[in-house]
C-alpha positions in Angstrom: 108.9 104.3 114.1 107.3 101.2 112.7 104.1 99.9 112.8 105.2 96.5 112.8 107.2 97.3 116.2 107.5 93.6 118.4 106.6 93.6 122.5 109.5 94.6 123.9 110.2 91.3 125.5 110.4 87.8 124.0 110.6 85.3 127.0 107.0 83.9 126.9 104.9 86.4 126.0 102.0 86.5 128.8 104.4 84.2 130.8 105.9 88.0 132.1 102.5 89.5 132.8 101.8 86.9 134.3 104.2 87.3 137.3 103.7 90.6 137.6 99.9 89.8 138.2 101.3 87.5 140.9 103.3 90.1 142.6 100.4 92.1 142.8 98.1 89.3 144.7 95.5 89.0 142.0 94.0 86.0 141.6 90.7 86.1 139.3 89.9 85.3 137.0 92.6 83.5 136.1 95.9 85.2 134.1 97.0 84.8 131.2 93.7 84.4 129.5 92.6 81.0 127.6 91.0 82.5 125.0 90.3 86.3 123.6 88.7 88.5 120.9 90.2 91.4 119.7 89.0 93.6 117.5 90.9 96.0 115.3 93.6 93.0 114.9 94.8 94.0 112.0 96.8 96.9 112.2 98.1 99.1 115.6 97.6 98.4 119.0 95.1 95.8 118.2 97.5 94.0 115.8 100.0 94.2 118.9 97.9 92.5 121.5 97.3 90.0 118.8 101.0 88.8 119.1 101.6 89.2 122.5 98.4 87.2 123.1 99.4 84.1 120.6 103.1 84.7 122.2 101.8 83.8 125.3 99.3 80.4 124.4 96.4 82.4 124.5 93.6 81.8 121.7 92.6 83.7 119.6 89.9 85.0 117.3 90.6 88.2 115.3 87.9 90.6 114.6 88.6 93.3 111.6 87.7 95.1 108.3 90.8 94.7 106.2 90.4 91.2 105.3 94.4 90.6 104.0 95.6 92.6 106.8 93.7 90.4 109.3 95.3 87.1 107.3 98.6 88.4 107.7 98.1 88.8 111.7 95.8 85.2 112.1 99.1 83.8 109.9 101.5 84.8 112.4 99.8 84.3 115.2 98.0 81.2 114.7 94.9 82.5 115.1 90.9 82.0 113.9 89.7 85.6 112.1 86.8 87.2 110.9 86.6 89.6 108.8 83.6 92.1 109.4 82.5 95.5 109.8 81.0 95.7 112.8 79.8 99.2 112.4 77.0 97.2 111.1 74.2 96.0 113.0 73.7 92.7 114.2 77.3 91.6 113.5 78.8 91.4 117.0 76.1 88.8 117.0 77.6 86.7 114.3 81.3 87.4 115.9 80.0 86.1 119.2 78.8 83.0 117.6 82.0 82.0 115.6 84.3 82.4 118.8 82.2 80.3 120.8 82.1 77.9 117.8 86.0 78.0 117.3 86.9 78.4 120.8 84.5 77.5 123.5 84.3 80.0 126.3 85.7 83.2 126.5 88.4 84.9 128.7 88.9 88.1 127.3 87.5 90.7 124.9 89.5 93.3 123.5 87.9 96.4 122.1 90.7 98.5 120.1 89.1 99.0 117.0 89.0 102.8 116.2 87.9 105.3 113.6 89.6 109.0 113.6 88.6 112.3 112.1 90.3 115.6 112.1 89.0 119.0 111.3 86.7 122.0 112.1 83.4 120.2 113.8 81.3 122.8 111.6 82.2 121.3 108.7 82.1 117.8 109.2 78.9 116.0 107.7 76.6 114.1 109.4 77.4 110.9 107.5 81.1 111.5 109.4 80.0 112.1 112.8 77.1 109.1 112.3 79.9 106.3 111.6 82.1 108.0 114.2 79.6 106.8 116.3 79.1 103.7 115.3 82.8 102.6 114.9 84.2 104.0 118.5 80.8 103.4 120.8 78.2 101.6 119.3 80.4 98.4 118.3 82.4 98.3 121.1 79.3 98.5 123.1 77.2 96.0 121.1 80.2 94.0 121.5 80.8 93.4 124.5 76.9 93.2 125.0 77.1 90.2 123.0 79.7 89.0 125.0 78.7 89.4 128.4 76.3 87.5 129.3 78.3 84.1 129.1 80.9 85.8 131.2 78.2 86.6 133.6 76.8 83.1 133.5 80.5 81.3 134.3 81.2 84.5 137.0 84.5 85.3 134.9 85.6 87.3 132.3 88.1 90.5 131.2 87.1 93.1 129.2 89.9 95.9 127.6 88.1 99.0 126.1 91.3 101.1 124.0 90.2 104.7 124.5 91.8 107.4 123.7 93.5 110.6 125.6 90.6 112.7 123.7 88.0 111.3 125.5 89.4 113.2 129.0 90.9 116.2 127.7 89.2 117.6 124.3 91.2 117.6 121.5 90.4 120.9 119.3 89.9 119.8 115.5 89.1 116.5 117.0 86.0 117.2 118.3 83.4 114.3 117.0 86.3 112.1 117.6 86.8 113.5 121.3 83.2 113.1 122.4 82.9 109.3 121.4 86.2 108.6 123.2 84.5 110.5 126.9 81.6 108.2 125.9 83.5 104.9 126.3 85.2 106.4 129.7 81.5 106.8 131.3 80.6 103.5 129.5 83.5 101.6 131.3 82.7 103.4 134.4 79.7 102.4 134.6 80.1 99.3 133.6 82.2 97.9 135.8 80.2 99.0 139.3 77.5 97.0 137.6 79.4 93.5 137.3 83.0 94.0 138.9 81.1 92.1 141.8 80.2 89.7 139.4 83.7 88.8 138.4 84.3 91.1 135.4 86.9 93.4 135.3 86.9 96.1 132.6 89.5 97.9 132.1 90.2 101.2 130.3 93.1 102.1 127.9 94.0 105.5 127.9 96.7 105.7 125.1 98.0 109.4 124.5 99.4 109.8 120.1 100.6 106.2 118.8 102.8 105.5 116.1 100.1 103.3 113.9 98.1 104.0 110.4 95.6 106.0 112.0 96.0 109.4 111.4 96.8 108.0 108.0 93.1 106.7 107.9 91.4 109.4 109.3 93.2 112.1 106.0 95.5 114.0 108.2 98.7 113.4 109.6 100.3 114.1 112.6 102.1 117.0 113.0 102.8 118.5 116.8 106.5 118.0 117.4 105.4 117.2 120.7 104.3 114.8 122.4 106.1 111.8 120.3 103.9 109.0 118.7 105.2 105.9 121.3 105.1 102.8 120.0 101.8 100.5 119.6 103.5 97.3 120.9 104.3 99.5 124.0 100.4 100.5 124.2 99.7 96.8 124.2 101.7 95.2 126.8 101.1 98.3 129.1 97.4 97.6 128.9 97.5 93.7 128.7 99.8 94.1 132.0 97.5 96.0 133.7 94.1 93.8 132.7 95.7 90.9 134.3 96.0 92.9 137.8 92.4 93.8 137.1 93.2 97.6 137.0 90.1 100.0 136.1 92.9 102.5 133.8 95.7 102.5 132.5 97.3 105.9 130.8 100.3 105.3 128.4 102.6 107.5 128.9 102.1 107.8 132.9 102.3 111.6 133.1 98.9 111.6 130.7 97.4 111.4 134.2 99.2 114.4 135.6 97.5 116.5 132.5 94.5 115.4 133.6 95.0 116.5 137.0 95.5 119.7 136.1 93.2 120.1 133.8 90.3 119.2 137.1 92.1 121.0 139.5 92.9 124.2 137.1 90.6 124.3 134.2 92.6 127.7 133.0 96.0 127.0 133.6 95.3 123.9 131.6 93.5 126.2 129.1 96.0 127.8 128.9 98.6 125.6 128.2 96.6 123.9 125.6 96.3 127.2 123.6 100.5 127.1 123.1 101.3 123.6 122.8 97.3 122.3 121.0 
């Protein structure tokens, strides 16, 4: 599967998503968004989200660490970009200020940047663990914290966090990564409860295995025969549609929710299946 696959629909980008939202009766805040900040926009799910938002007429500030790849996406979407490492303390303030300067009020914040790691937990260095926490937990929390006051002042805004099935079902060989993604489950649940009645929606995307450079970057390719990786464009389409509806969570593929239900209802059965399928 290509990591450069495009959204499954072409006729107006987010216009299609807007029609879906309209059928659900969702009214506030307005959708499609006029402005957005997208992290992890240089590749994978973040890249596809940027393409889809641009197709719907949304003006975005794209954020990433790979300046050359970010330039390519920015050119394709006619978006602003800022190459920055959000794991560096204070970088989120720079991004928030730049976004306001370039775009004005921000309707949507998409936190899709992430870092992976694989291997036995006892062999992981403290520095590697700290980096995972900085990128996967502290960075999105800091950016949301920087963007949230303006949204609360206006009384509307949307926040979309890209998590992982590893945060709901711990994965052997990915102990620290699973822990960081589990932290995002708690973060989004608590934040939603805190700001939901103040006009802010908080959506958590929980994808399974996605066909992106994620596995190459973590230093261990994906080798399981099942489940097969899904295109990042499909994840981007579904998570933006769910955000437009104001949904709390979106699972891609949807059957992942069934695995979590088995885990919760029959832990011993789930552990047996996990022992077979990994």
